[in-house]
KEKE-3310 file (N, C-alpha, C; in steps of 0.2 Angstrom, whole numbers, plus 5000, padded with zeros to 4 digits):
npx = (4912:4905:4916:4923:4913:4912:4926:4926:4916:4922:4934:4929:4923:4934:4941:4934:4934:4945:4961:4968:4970:4976:4989:4995:5004:5005:5016:5027:5030:5034:5035:5022:5014:5007:5007:4998:5003:4996:4993:4999:4991:4976:4959:4954:4948:4957:4965:4955:4950:4959:4970:4975:4983:4980:4980:4986:4986:4992:4986:4987:4974:4967:4965:4968:4962:4967:4960:4953:4951:4945:4933:4923:4930:4944:4944:4942:4954:4963:4959:4963:4977:4978:4975:4986:4995:4989:4977:4969:4954:4947:4945:4943:4942:4949:4944:4951:4947:4934:4934:4930:4939:4946:4938:4927:4930:4926:4914:4918:4925:4915:4906:4913:4917:4906:4905:4915:4922:4920:4929:4928:4931:4918:4913:4915:4907:4894:4894:4895:4883:4875:4875:4888:4892:4885:4889:4902:4902:4895:4905:4916:4911:4909:4922:4929:4923:4913:4920:4921:4908:4896:4899:4894:4888:4895:4895:4905:4903:4907:4911:4923:4932:4945:4960:4957:4963:4964:4962:4964:4962:4972:4982:4989:4981:4982:4973:4972:4967:4965:4956:4952:4961:4968:4955:4939:4938:4948:4957:4972:4982:4991:5000:5005:5013:5023:5027:5021:5014:4999:4994:4984:4977:4983:4996:5005:5015:5026:5015:5005:4991:4973:4966:4954:4944:4951:4963:4978:4985:4980:4984:4998:5000:4995:5004:5016:5011:5011:5025:5030:5026:5035:5036:5043:5040:5031:5016:5009:4994:4995:5007:5024:5028:5038:5051:5051:5055:5047:5036:5042:5044:5032:5026:5035:5032:5019:5021:5031:5024:5013:5019:5025:5014:5009:5019:5019:5006:5006:5012:5003:5000:4991:4984:4986:4996:5007:5010:5020:5032:5031:5030:5044:5050:5047:5054:5058:5047:5041:5041:5032:5017:5002:5006:5005:4992:4987:4994:4990:4977:4980:4987:4978:4969:4976:4978:4965:4963:4973:4969:4956:4960:4965:4956)
npy = (4844:4851:4858:4847:4843:4854:4854:4842:4844:4855:4849:4840:4849:4856:4847:4842:4847:4842:4843:4854:4865:4859:4859:4870:4879:4887:4900:4906:4922:4931:4933:4931:4930:4922:4918:4913:4911:4914:4908:4917:4919:4924:4920:4903:4887:4877:4883:4885:4898:4903:4916:4926:4932:4925:4927:4925:4930:4926:4929:4933:4931:4924:4920:4931:4934:4939:4944:4931:4924:4918:4910:4898:4887:4891:4898:4887:4880:4889:4888:4875:4876:4885:4877:4869:4877:4882:4879:4889:4899:4907:4924:4936:4945:4953:4962:4968:4975:4978:4968:4952:4941:4942:4942:4932:4921:4923:4916:4903:4905:4910:4900:4890:4898:4906:4917:4926:4942:4952:4964:4978:4992:5004:5007:4996:4987:4992:4992:4978:4974:4981:4975:4971:4960:4949:4950:4947:4934:4928:4931:4924:4911:4909:4912:4901:4890:4885:4880:4887:4885:4883:4892:4906:4922:4931:4945:4958:4965:4974:4991:5001:5016:5021:5026:5020:5013:4997:4985:4969:4953:4956:4962:4975:4984:4994:5004:5010:5021:5031:5037:5035:5023:5008:5004:5012:5008:5003:4996:4997:4987:4989:4978:4980:4973:4965:4974:4972:4975:4974:4976:4975:4976:4988:4987:4976:4962:4956:4954:4962:4971:4974:4991:4997:5001:5011:5024:5031:5042:5041:5028:5029:5038:5032:5022:5029:5034:5021:5018:5027:5023:5014:4999:4983:4971:4967:4963:4960:4962:4952:4941:4938:4940:4952:4965:4983:4985:4979:4988:4999:4994:4991:5004:5011:5005:5010:5024:5027:5023:5032:5045:5044:5043:5055:5063:5060:5063:5077:5079:5077:5064:5049:5036:5024:5026:5029:5018:5008:5015:5017:5004:5000:5007:5000:4988:4981:4975:4967:4953:4951:4943:4946:4957:4959:4958:4969:4981:4989:4993:5000:5011:5017:5021:5029:5039:5044:5049:5059:5067:5071:5079:5089:5098)
npz = (5169:5160:5154:5148:5138:5130:5125:5118:5108:5102:5097:5087:5078:5073:5067:5057:5044:5034:5024:5013:5022:5032:5031:5036:5049:5065:5068:5080:5084:5093:5111:5115:5104:5090:5072:5058:5042:5027:5010:4996:4984:4976:4983:4980:4973:4977:4988:4997:5000:5009:5013:5020:5036:5049:5067:5084:5101:5116:5131:5149:5153:5143:5126:5112:5097:5080:5065:5060:5047:5031:5031:5040:5040:5040:5051:5060:5058:5063:5077:5079:5079:5090:5100:5101:5108:5119:5132:5136:5135:5120:5121:5115:5099:5085:5071:5057:5046:5033:5023:5018:5018:5029:5041:5040:5047:5060:5063:5066:5078:5087:5087:5095:5106:5113:5121:5118:5114:5100:5091:5080:5068:5069:5056:5049:5055:5052:5038:5035:5041:5032:5020:5015:5021:5016:5003:5003:5008:4997:4987:4991:4991:4977:4971:4977:4972:4981:4992:5004:5009:5022:5030:5041:5042:5055:5063:5070:5087:5096:5094:5087:5086:5084:5093:5105:5120:5125:5138:5139:5145:5154:5147:5136:5122:5109:5098:5082:5070:5055:5046:5029:5021:5017:5016:5021:5034:5042:5055:5065:5076:5090:5100:5115:5125:5119:5109:5096:5080:5072:5056:5048:5031:5028:5026:5016:5011:4999:4992:4980:4984:4981:4980:4979:4987:4995:4996:4989:4995:5008:5012:5012:5021:5033:5035:5038:5050:5057:5056:5065:5077:5080:5081:5085:5079:5065:5059:5044:5033:5023:5018:5024:5041:5049:5052:5054:5041:5032:5031:5025:5013:5007:5007:4999:4987:4985:4985:4975:4964:4964:4964:4951:4943:4945:4940:4926:4923:4924:4912:4903:4899:4896:4907:4902:4893:4901:4908:4904:4908:4921:4926:4924:4934:4945:4948:4959:4963:4954:4955:4965:4971:4963:4957:4942:4940:4947:4944:4933:4937:4948:4943:4936:4946:4954:4945:4943:4956:4957:4946:4951:4962:4956:4952)
capx = (4908:4904:4922:4924:4909:4915:4932:4924:4913:4927:4938:4926:4922:4940:4944:4929:4936:4952:4963:4973:4971:4980:4996:4998:5005:5006:5023:5028:5034:5036:5034:5015:5011:5008:5004:4998:5005:4992:4995:4999:4987:4969:4955:4952:4946:4963:4967:4949:4949:4963:4975:4977:4987:4976:4985:4983:4990:4990:4987:4986:4967:4964:4968:4965:4963:4967:4958:4952:4951:4940:4928:4922:4935:4950:4943:4943:4961:4966:4958:4967:4983:4978:4975:4992:4999:4986:4970:4965:4948:4947:4941:4942:4944:4949:4943:4955:4943:4928:4935:4928:4945:4949:4934:4922:4931:4922:4909:4921:4927:4909:4903:4917:4918:4901:4906:4921:4920:4923:4930:4930:4929:4911:4911:4915:4901:4888:4894:4893:4876:4872:4875:4894:4893:4882:4893:4908:4900:4894:4911:4921:4908:4910:4929:4932:4918:4910:4925:4919:4902:4895:4901:4888:4890:4895:4898:4908:4898:4910:4913:4929:4933:4952:4962:4956:4968:4960:4965:4961:4966:4977:4987:4986:4981:4981:4969:4974:4963:4966:4952:4952:4968:4966:4948:4937:4936:4954:4961:4978:4982:4998:5000:5011:5018:5028:5028:5019:5009:4995:4993:4978:4979:4987:5003:5006:5022:5027:5009:5001:4984:4969:4965:4948:4940:4955:4966:4985:4988:4978:4987:5004:5000:4994:5011:5020:5009:5013:5032:5031:5024:5041:5035:5048:5038:5025:5012:5005:4988:4997:5014:5028:5029:5045:5052:5049:5057:5041:5032:5045:5044:5025:5026:5039:5028:5014:5023:5034:5019:5009:5023:5026:5008:5008:5023:5016:4999:5007:5015:4997:5000:4985:4986:4988:5003:5012:5011:5027:5038:5030:5033:5051:5052:5045:5057:5059:5040:5039:5040:5027:5011:4997:5008:5003:4985:4985:4997:4986:4971:4983:4989:4971:4966:4981:4977:4959:4964:4977:4964:4951:4963:4967:4950)
capy = (4840:4856:4859:4841:4843:4859:4852:4837:4848:4859:4844:4837:4855:4859:4842:4839:4849:4841:4844:4859:4869:4855:4860:4876:4879:4894:4902:4910:4928:4935:4929:4930:4930:4917:4920:4908:4915:4911:4909:4924:4920:4925:4914:4899:4881:4874:4886:4886:4905:4905:4920:4931:4930:4924:4928:4925:4933:4922:4934:4930:4929:4921:4921:4936:4933:4945:4942:4924:4922:4919:4905:4894:4882:4894:4899:4881:4879:4893:4885:4869:4879:4888:4872:4866:4881:4884:4877:4895:4901:4914:4929:4942:4944:4960:4961:4974:4979:4975:4963:4946:4936:4943:4941:4927:4915:4924:4911:4897:4907:4911:4893:4887:4902:4911:4923:4930:4949:4953:4971:4981:4999:5005:5007:4989:4984:4995:4990:4971:4974:4984:4971:4969:4953:4944:4951:4944:4927:4925:4931:4918:4905:4909:4911:4895:4885:4882:4877:4890:4884:4881:4898:4910:4929:4933:4952:4961:4969:4980:4996:5005:5022:5023:5029:5017:5008:4992:4980:4962:4947:4959:4964:4981:4984:5001:5004:5015:5023:5038:5038:5030:5020:5003:5005:5017:5004:5000:4998:4993:4985:4988:4974:4983:4969:4963:4979:4969:4979:4971:4982:4973:4977:4994:4984:4969:4961:4951:4953:4968:4970:4979:4997:5000:5004:5015:5029:5031:5046:5039:5022:5031:5042:5027:5018:5034:5033:5015:5018:5032:5019:5010:4992:4979:4966:4970:4957:4963:4958:4947:4940:4936:4944:4955:4971:4989:4986:4977:4994:5003:4990:4993:5011:5013:5004:5015:5031:5027:5023:5038:5050:5044:5044:5062:5066:5059:5066:5084:5079:5075:5057:5045:5031:5018:5028:5029:5011:5005:5018:5016:4997:5000:5010:4996:4982:4977:4972:4963:4946:4950:4940:4951:4963:4960:4960:4975:4987:4994:4996:5005:5017:5021:5024:5035:5044:5047:5053:5065:5071:5074:5084:5095:5102)
capz = (5164:5154:5150:5144:5133:5126:5122:5113:5102:5098:5093:5081:5074:5070:5063:5052:5037:5033:5018:5011:5027:5037:5030:5039:5056:5068:5069:5085:5081:5099:5117:5116:5098:5085:5066:5052:5036:5022:5003:4993:4978:4977:4985:4974:4976:4980:4994:5001:5002:5014:5010:5025:5041:5056:5072:5091:5107:5123:5137:5156:5154:5138:5119:5108:5089:5075:5058:5059:5040:5026:5032:5046:5040:5042:5059:5064:5057:5068:5083:5080:5081:5097:5105:5102:5112:5126:5133:5138:5130:5116:5125:5111:5092:5082:5064:5055:5041:5031:5018:5021:5019:5036:5046:5040:5052:5066:5064:5070:5085:5091:5088:5100:5112:5112:5125:5115:5112:5093:5090:5074:5067:5068:5049:5047:5058:5049:5031:5035:5042:5027:5014:5013:5024:5011:4997:5004:5008:4990:4983:4993:4988:4970:4970:4979:4970:4986:4997:5010:5011:5029:5034:5042:5044:5062:5063:5077:5091:5100:5089:5089:5082:5084:5099:5111:5124:5128:5142:5138:5148:5158:5142:5133:5115:5106:5092:5077:5064:5053:5040:5023:5019:5012:5016:5026:5040:5044:5062:5067:5083:5093:5106:5119:5129:5114:5104:5089:5077:5067:5052:5043:5024:5027:5024:5013:5010:4994:4988:4979:4985:4978:4984:4976:4993:4999:4992:4989:5000:5015:5014:5013:5028:5039:5035:5042:5057:5059:5058:5071:5083:5082:5083:5084:5075:5061:5056:5038:5032:5019:5017:5030:5047:5049:5056:5051:5034:5027:5030:5020:5006:5004:5006:4993:4981:4984:4984:4969:4959:4964:4962:4944:4939:4945:4935:4919:4922:4922:4905:4899:4897:4899:4911:4897:4890:4906:4912:4903:4911:4928:4927:4924:4940:4951:4947:4965:4964:4948:4957:4970:4969:4961:4953:4935:4940:4950:4942:4928:4941:4953:4939:4934:4952:4956:4940:4945:4962:4955:4942:4956:4967:4952:4951)
cpx = (4907:4910:4924:4920:4911:4921:4930:4921:4918:4932:4935:4924:4928:4943:4940:4930:4943:4954:4969:4975:4975:4987:4999:4998:5006:5013:5023:5033:5037:5034:5027:5011:5013:5004:5004:4998:5001:4995:4995:4994:4980:4965:4953:4950:4951:4964:4961:4948:4954:4969:4978:4982:4984:4982:4982:4988:4988:4992:4986:4978:4963:4967:4964:4967:4963:4965:4958:4951:4945:4934:4928:4928:4942:4950:4945:4951:4965:4965:4962:4974:4984:4978:4981:4997:4996:4979:4966:4959:4950:4942:4939:4945:4944:4949:4946:4951:4937:4929:4935:4934:4948:4945:4928:4924:4929:4917:4912:4922:4920:4906:4907:4917:4912:4901:4912:4918:4924:4923:4931:4928:4921:4908:4911:4909:4895:4888:4893:4886:4872:4872:4882:4896:4891:4886:4899:4907:4899:4901:4916:4918:4910:4918:4932:4928:4915:4914:4923:4912:4901:4896:4895:4891:4889:4899:4901:4902:4901:4914:4918:4929:4940:4954:4961:4962:4964:4965:4961:4965:4972:4983:4984:4987:4978:4978:4971:4970:4964:4962:4953:4960:4967:4959:4946:4937:4942:4956:4967:4979:4989:4997:5007:5016:5024:5030:5027:5014:5006:4992:4986:4981:4982:4994:5002:5013:5023:5020:5006:4994:4979:4968:4959:4944:4944:4957:4974:4988:4986:4982:4995:5005:4999:5001:5016:5018:5011:5021:5034:5030:5030:5040:5042:5047:5032:5022:5007:4999:4989:5004:5017:5028:5037:5046:5049:5050:5051:5036:5035:5044:5037:5024:5030:5036:5023:5016:5027:5029:5015:5013:5024:5020:5007:5013:5021:5010:5001:5010:5009:4997:4994:4988:4989:4995:5009:5014:5018:5033:5037:5032:5040:5054:5051:5048:5058:5052:5037:5037:5034:5020:5006:4999:5005:4996:4983:4988:4993:4980:4974:4985:4983:4968:4970:4979:4971:4959:4968:4972:4959:4954:4965:4962:4946)
cpy = (4845:4858:4853:4841:4848:4857:4847:4840:4852:4855:4842:4843:4857:4854:4839:4841:4848:4843:4849:4863:4865:4856:4866:4876:4886:4895:4907:4916:4932:4931:4927:4929:4925:4919:4914:4912:4911:4912:4916:4925:4922:4919:4910:4892:4877:4876:4887:4893:4907:4909:4925:4928:4930:4924:4927:4927:4929:4927:4930:4927:4925:4923:4927:4935:4939:4942:4934:4920:4922:4914:4902:4889:4885:4896:4893:4879:4883:4890:4879:4871:4882:4883:4868:4870:4882:4881:4883:4897:4907:4919:4935:4941:4952:4958:4968:4978:4975:4969:4956:4940:4937:4941:4936:4921:4917:4919:4905:4899:4908:4904:4890:4891:4908:4917:4928:4937:4950:4961:4972:4988:4999:5005:5000:4985:4986:4993:4982:4970:4976:4981:4968:4962:4948:4944:4947:4936:4924:4925:4925:4912:4904:4908:4904:4889:4881:4879:4881:4889:4881:4887:4903:4917:4930:4940:4954:4965:4974:4985:5000:5011:5024:5027:5026:5013:5003:4987:4974:4957:4950:4962:4971:4981:4991:5001:5011:5016:5030:5039:5033:5029:5015:5002:5011:5014:5001:5001:4994:4992:4984:4984:4976:4979:4967:4968:4976:4973:4975:4976:4981:4974:4984:4993:4977:4968:4955:4950:4960:4967:4976:4985:5001:5003:5009:5021:5029:5035:5044:5033:5024:5034:5037:5023:5023:5034:5027:5015:5022:5028:5015:5003:4988:4974:4969:4964:4960:4959:4952:4947:4939:4942:4946:4961:4977:4989:4984:4983:4998:5000:4992:5000:5014:5011:5009:5022:5032:5027:5029:5044:5050:5045:5052:5066:5066:5062:5074:5084:5077:5068:5053:5039:5025:5020:5027:5023:5008:5008:5017:5009:4997:5003:5006:4989:4977:4973:4967:4955:4945:4948:4946:4957:4964:4961:4967:4982:4992:4997:5001:5012:5021:5024:5030:5041:5048:5051:5059:5070:5075:5080:5090:5100:5104)
cpz = (5158:5150:5146:5138:5128:5122:5117:5107:5098:5094:5087:5076:5070:5066:5057:5045:5036:5026:5017:5018:5033:5037:5033:5046:5058:5069:5075:5083:5087:5105:5118:5110:5093:5078:5061:5046:5030:5015:5001:4987:4981:4980:4979:4977:4979:4987:4999:5003:5007:5011:5015:5030:5048:5061:5079:5096:5113:5129:5144:5156:5149:5131:5115:5101:5085:5068:5057:5053:5037:5027:5039:5046:5042:5049:5063:5063:5062:5075:5085:5082:5088:5102:5106:5107:5119:5126:5136:5133:5126:5119:5120:5104:5089:5074:5061:5050:5038:5026:5021:5022:5026:5042:5046:5045:5059:5068:5068:5077:5089:5092:5094:5106:5111:5115:5123:5113:5105:5092:5083:5073:5066:5061:5046:5049:5054:5041:5031:5036:5036:5020:5012:5015:5019:5005:4997:5005:5001:4986:4985:4991:4981:4968:4972:4977:4975:4992:5004:5012:5018:5033:5035:5044:5051:5062:5070:5080:5095:5095:5092:5084:5081:5090:5105:5114:5128:5133:5142:5140:5152:5153:5139:5125:5113:5099:5088:5071:5062:5047:5035:5021:5014:5011:5020:5033:5044:5051:5062:5074:5086:5100:5110:5122:5125:5109:5097:5086:5071:5062:5048:5036:5023:5025:5022:5011:5005:4990:4987:4979:4982:4983:4982:4981:4997:4994:4994:4995:5007:5017:5015:5020:5034:5040:5039:5049:5060:5061:5064:5077:5085:5084:5081:5079:5071:5057:5050:5037:5027:5018:5024:5035:5047:5054:5052:5043:5029:5026:5025:5013:5003:5003:5000:4987:4980:4982:4977:4963:4958:4962:4954:4940:4939:4940:4928:4918:4920:4915:4900:4896:4900:4903:4907:4895:4895:4909:4910:4907:4919:4930:4928:4931:4946:4950:4953:4966:4959:4950:4962:4967:4968:4958:4946:4935:4942:4947:4938:4932:4946:4949:4938:4940:4954:4951:4941:4951:4961:4951:4947:4960:4963:4951:4957)
residu = (MET:LYS:THR:LEU:VAL:THR:THR:ILE:ILE:LEU:PHE:PHE:SER:ILE:THR:ALA:HIS:ALA:GLY:PHE:LEU:ASP:GLY:PHE:LYS:ALA:GLU:GLN:VAL:SER:SER:HIS:VAL:TRP:VAL:MET:HIS:GLY:PRO:LEU:GLU:LEU:PRO:ASN:GLU:LYS:ASN:GLU:GLY:PHE:MET:ASN:ASN:PRO:ALA:PHE:VAL:VAL:THR:ASP:GLY:GLY:VAL:VAL:VAL:VAL:ASP:PRO:GLY:SER:SER:VAL:HIS:THR:GLY:ASN:MET:LEU:LEU:ARG:GLU:ILE:ARG:LYS:VAL:THR:ASP:LYS:PRO:VAL:ILE:ALA:VAL:PHE:ASP:THR:HIS:VAL:HIS:GLY:ASP:HIS:TRP:LEU:GLY:ASN:ASP:ALA:ILE:LYS:ARG:ALA:PHE:PRO:GLU:ALA:ASP:ILE:TYR:ALA:HIS:HIS:LYS:THR:ILE:SER:MET:ILE:ASP:GLY:GLY:GLU:GLY:GLN:THR:TRP:LEU:ASP:LEU:MET:HIS:ASP:MET:THR:LYS:GLY:ALA:THR:ASP:GLY:THR:LYS:ILE:VAL:ASN:ALA:GLU:ASP:ALA:LEU:LYS:GLY:GLY:GLU:ASP:LEU:SER:ILE:GLY:GLY:HIS:GLN:PHE:GLN:ILE:ILE:HIS:ARG:GLY:GLN:ALA:HIS:THR:LEU:THR:ASP:ILE:MET:ILE:LEU:TYR:LYS:GLU:ASP:ASN:VAL:LEU:PHE:THR:GLY:ASP:ASN:VAL:SER:TYR:GLU:ARG:ILE:ILE:ARG:LEU:VAL:ASP:GLY:ASN:PHE:ASN:GLY:ASN:ILE:GLU:ILE:ILE:GLU:VAL:ALA:LYS:ASN:LEU:LYS:PRO:ALA:ILE:VAL:VAL:PRO:GLY:HIS:GLY:LYS:THR:GLY:GLY:PRO:GLU:ILE:MET:ASP:ALA:TYR:LYS:THR:TYR:LEU:SER:THR:LEU:TYR:SER:ASN:VAL:ASN:LYS:TYR:PHE:GLU:GLU:ASP:MET:THR:ASP:PHE:GLU:MET:LYS:PRO:MET:ILE:HIS:ASP:THR:LEU:LYS:ASP:TYR:HIS:ALA:TRP:SER:GLY:TYR:ASP:GLU:GLU:LEU:GLY:LYS:HIS:ILE:SER:GLN:ALA:TYR:LEU:GLU:ILE:GLU:ALA:ALA:ALA:PHE)
# end
């Protein structure tokens, strides 16, 4: 009876918010892993804040979720897709970093499965408790004109520091952290059974993402670490899942931009003056979502990082 009641409650909770999110389906990318590939544009009223890649792993003992999305509604969307694959309970969640478009969906998971463990880097947990959680809740509300309303802050409880090898549901998950990259809080998860790497926003594909909370050298370094793991399948924070080539694509963007900023910095050019030349070196990325919005910001950030290193 308890199982039946739980199923009925879950059904109504995940079907109560119909609309745009109904059009997305989970894609199986390996024997045990499914990914929902979100839109590439920024959160807005139409996409209801959904822009990341919520994923799940079906283990022997239950379902492990990675980055359940930007709201209780995206979390419920993910639960809907999980139910199409398995009736096993969600037993664990990984939040890859502090940005709320990846973890605010925790709310839906905990409502449906209160006993699920939620893992994140310890700095993610402390920053959410310290005010970042409310900042992200408010930001998603403002950017979507209220489409994410109803979401509550549900923080992770199981703190990670990197280097852990976790057995969850009888399957093995390796946690990777190397300091500041996309943010100070990033973890990557290597799912060993299928050799699938969840990079979080340390890697993005066909979308240029902000780096204001990270730094270029750290992000380039962590991609090298990721490549050395030799994953067969790579699930980026944004954009389509693929092989190791998607790590190369994002690393090339970062390293090309950074090296050219350094070159023109040594020629005493300002960040504004060097932008047209750097733009010309990045032709392969002109069509990536977010390129026009982020290029100038990235050049300015790289300039400041290089300037700081010079003194």
